[in-house]
Residue, then its C-alpha position, 0 to 999 in steps of 0.5 A: m262253208k263250200r255252201l255258203l261259198i256257193v250261195l254267195l257266189l249265185i248271189s254275185v251273179f244274179t247281182i252283176g247280171a241285174f245291174a248290167q242291164v241298166t243304163d247310166n243316164l248321165q244327167p247335166t249338172a245345174i251350173p248356170v254359165n255365169p259370165t264372171l265365171a263364162a268370161q274366165g273360161g269357166s277357171f274358179t277352182a284355185n281362186a274360188s271365193g264369193y258368190n261363185s264358189l257355191f258352184k266351184n269349190p266350197a274352200g272358197f267359203a273360207m276366203d276373203g271376198g265374202d258377199f251376199t246375194l240377195l237376187s241374182v237372175n242370169a241368162w245364157g244361150f249358144v247357138d250356130q251361125s247356121v241357125i242365125d242365118f235361118a232365123t234372120n233371113p229377111g224373108g223368112i223360111e220361105g226367103y232362106y229356101t229361095g236362096v237355096a234353091e237358087e243355088l242348088a239350080a246352079v249346080t250341074p250333074e258334072d259338078i256332082s260327079t266331081w264331088v263324088e270322085s274328089t270324096n274317098e270311102e273313109e270320108f263318106v263313111q265318116m259323114l255317114d256316121t255324123a248323119g246317123y247311119d249305122t255304117a257296120d256292115l256297109v261296104l264302099t269301094d269306089a265312087a260308083s258305090i258312092q254314087a249309088f248310095i246317094d241315089a238310093e237315099g234319093l239325095t240327088a232327086l231331093a235336091d232337084t225338088i228344092a232346085a225346081d220349087p223352093d218349098p221343101i217341108a212335104a220332102i222333108s217330113a217323107a224323108s228320114p233324119e239320117s237322109i236329111n243329115l246327109a243331104t245336107a251335109v252333102i249339098k253344103d259340100i258340093t255348093g260350098g257353103t249352101e245348108l238345107l238345114p240348119s245346124g242342132n246345136i242349140r242351148l237356151g237356159t236361165n238361173v235365178g239365184l236367191l238369198g246367197g250367202v259366203g263368208d266367214g266360212f259358211g256358204f248357202g243359197i237358193n238357185l232355180n235353173a232351167d237349161a234347154y240343149l239340143k246337139g245334132p248335124t241338123i235340127i231335124g236330127a237333134e237330140g238333147y234336154a230340157a231340165l228345171t233343176a230346183t237346188a238348195t246348197a249349204g256347206y262350211a269351210l275353215e283355214l287347217l292351216p293359218d293363211f295356207l290351207f283351207i278346206g270345205a265341204d257343201v251338201r246339195p239336195l235338188y229337186r229336177v224335172y227332166l225331158p229328154v227332147s229332139g229337135e224333130d219333136a220340137l219342129a212337130l210342136a212348132s208345126d201344130f201350134s195351136n194344139i200345143a198344150a194338148t201334145m205337151n200334156n201327154y209329153n214324156a217327163y222325169a220328176g225326183w230328188g237327189v242330193g249332192i256333196d261336193a268337197g274342196a281345197i285350196i292351198k295358198l302360198g303367197d301369191l299363188k293359190l293351188g285348188l282341188t274340188v270333188t264335185d257329186i262324190l260318188d255320183t249323185q243319183l236322181n231318184f226319178t219316176n216316169t210320168t207326162v207333163g200333164d201330170l206334172m202340171a196338175s200335181f204342182s197345181s195342188f201342191s203334191l209331188p207328181e206320182g209316176t212309175v219307176d224307170e228300172s232300166q236306167r240310173f240318172v247320176i250327175p257324174m262325179d268330176v274333178l277339178i285340179g286348178a292354179a291361180l295367181t295374183l299380181n298387185l299391179t298398182e293400188g287398187i289394180y291387180l291381175d288374176v290369172h288362173g287356169e283348171v282342168s275339168n273332168a279329170l277322170r274323164g280324161l284319165r279314163a280316155i288315156q287309159g283306153n287309148e281313145n285316140d279321137f278324145d278331145y283332150l282341149s276340151l278339158i282345159h279352162a284358162g282365164a285372166n281378170l283385171s280388176l280396176w279399183d274393185f269397180i271394173g272388171i275386164m276378162g278374158g278366157y278360153n274354155e273347152g274350145y270357146l274363146s270369152a271376153g266380158v266386162s263386170l261393173d260393181l254400183f253399190f250394191i248392184e252387179i251387171a256382168a256380161t261376156g260373149f264367146m265363140k268357138a274356135n274352129a280347128a279346121a279353118v281360119g274363123y269362127s262358129d258357134f257364138g254365146a252370150s252370157v248376162e246376169a244382174a245381181i243385187r249383191f252386198 
């Protein structure tokens, strides 16, 4: 017995050691930014029904409001104001930097000194962290040390170069992403708004839904989803992904207790192609567009299968509903192989799956999520009713943050709330709050054609105003 215990102990030690060297690569979900959901703050756990219950709560398969979607086409985009300014400048890139040069030329050495004197060490270290510097061993004691750091990074010289000749491409190419990120932040602070480079906060995507049926307890559908995402202080320092996902969903729900408790579950086999991307990669591709095909052929990619399982419940108390959903139960693991875009295209053109190597250093998973919601339906008059609802998403992540005393965790990012005013099942007027975004939208049901659109903007907690704009539209043939 003692020998057996020793063997088991050794096995457990080596097993734990093996798992300790595997990094979890958290994958995005393939849930579309549907305008009907987005306009209502993304909240749909307690009031799930119809097509969108395929994405939020399988218990909705047994609720009233079932439908059949022959085809749905949905597109969305998020972008910062700085990206809009950069992309829409009448003079193009040259015109943008001509304006930057004019503002930099008006900056005097005294302005720089005043900024350095007014910036304390803690604020500057935070700027360095955001820019991507490793500040663990950095010591800043006073304004002189801040000025010395700025000079050592060549930020003053860079500003002078652009002010004298508004063609910063060569200077930017020679600098590190960290120093460019810092230069952009410092210049913006000094000038009161001028940005050397726009932010890297961009998201674009589309979803095509086919044969989506929900009703009488059954739910099924096919979705083809493409989503590209970048996030960073500037476009050159941004990182993100591009993901192409094909998903088939099938599930069943039942009325466990008459007109009171509804429960459901679904299974979602999916195939995904995933490309880690950066703003630097995107700029490199854009700068050599003539050779983009050859460059992309060698670009690193992952491809593979996974199976997700979701479960949900809805409790109906008259006009009040309470909902609970657990998505990607026990995490959805994706069995990826590492390949290239060229090999992927060659495989798909020959109707075969790509071969590649398994990356043993990473575990690719879509993490489990718990959603808790409530909804209240108010019948205002015949044919007119108002749905008011809210939910908490990422409940497990919020609980871990509370247990870990994470002071910088944004708990507002867990909150979703929305409302929908329905007029004779023909027009929907919607509004909501979605993880810091304020949203509004409208939907039209024209016989078997449904059209919905929403716009949203992120509330800036630091000042009056808004940043981060977004929009989503959908057109569907739905019965």
